[in-house]
N, C-alpha and C positions, 0 to 999 in steps of 0.2 A: 531648837525645837525638834523633837523627834518625829519622824514619819512613821506611818503604819508598818512599813517594811522593817524598821528597826525593832519593833515590838513583836517578837515571834513567840514569846512565852505565853502559854495559855494560863489564864488566871485559875487559881485554886477555887474549889467550891465555896469555902468560907469567905474568900475575897468577893466573889459575886454576890453572896448573901449580904455582906456588909455594904456593898455598892447599892444593892436594891433597897436596903434599909435607909441608906443615906438619901436616895432619891425619894422614897416614900415618906420620909420624915417631914417633907413639905406639907403633908396632909395634916400636920398638927394644928394648922390654922382652923381646921374644921371643928376643933373642940374649944374654940374661942380663946386661943392663946394669941395675944397681940403680936403681930409680926411673926407668927408661928412658922410661916414658910421659910423665913430667914433663920430664925432661932433654932428650929428643929434640925435643919440642914447643917447649920454651923456647929451645933453641939455634937451631932453624930459624926461629922467630918473630923472635928478635933479629937474625938475618941480614937478613931481608926486611921488617921492620916499617917502615923509613924509605923504602922504595922505592915503596910504594903504600898507599893507605888501605884498599883491599880486602884486601891481605895482612895489614895490621895488625889489622883487625877479625876476620878468620878466625883469626889467631894467638891473639888474646885469647879468642875463643870456644873454640878447641881446648884452650888452656892451662887455662881455667876448668873445662871438662868433665873433663879428665884429673886435675886436682887434686881435684875433687869425687869422682871415681871411686876415687882412692887413699884418700881419707878414708873413703868408704863401705866399701871393702874392709877397712880396718883395723878399723872398727867391727864388721863382720860377723865377722871373725876373733876379736876379743875376745869377742863374745857367744857364738860357737860354742865357744870354749875354755871359757868359764864353764859352758855347758850340758853340754859333754862331760865336763869334769873334776869337776863338782859331785857326780855319783853316785859317782865313785871316791873322793873325799875323805870322803863319808859312810860308805862301806864301811870305810875305814881307821880312822875315829874311833869306830866302834861298839865297845861292850864285848864281851869274849869271853863268849858265853852258857854255855860249858862250865865256866867258872871259878867 
C-alpha cells in the first residue's frame, strides 16, 4: 500500500474532473435508478479506471463508500421495521380480555 509521501505527482485537470464525475455519479439514484448509487459509480469507474491511477483509486474509494452506505441503509431499514412492527404484532396476538 502506498503512503501519501509516495504520491508526489499532481493529478491533471481531466483526472480531477473524471474523479469528480465518478463521485457525483452516485446521485444517479435521485432519478429513480434502482441501486443507482452503486451502478452509477461502477459504470463511470469502469470507463476511466484504465486511463489513470488517480481515477482508479478514486473510483475504488467511491464504490466502496457507496456499497457500504447501501448495506447500512438496508440494515437500518430492517431494524426500523422490526422496531415499528413488533408492537403491532404484540397487539394482534393478545387474547381478547372480554372473552
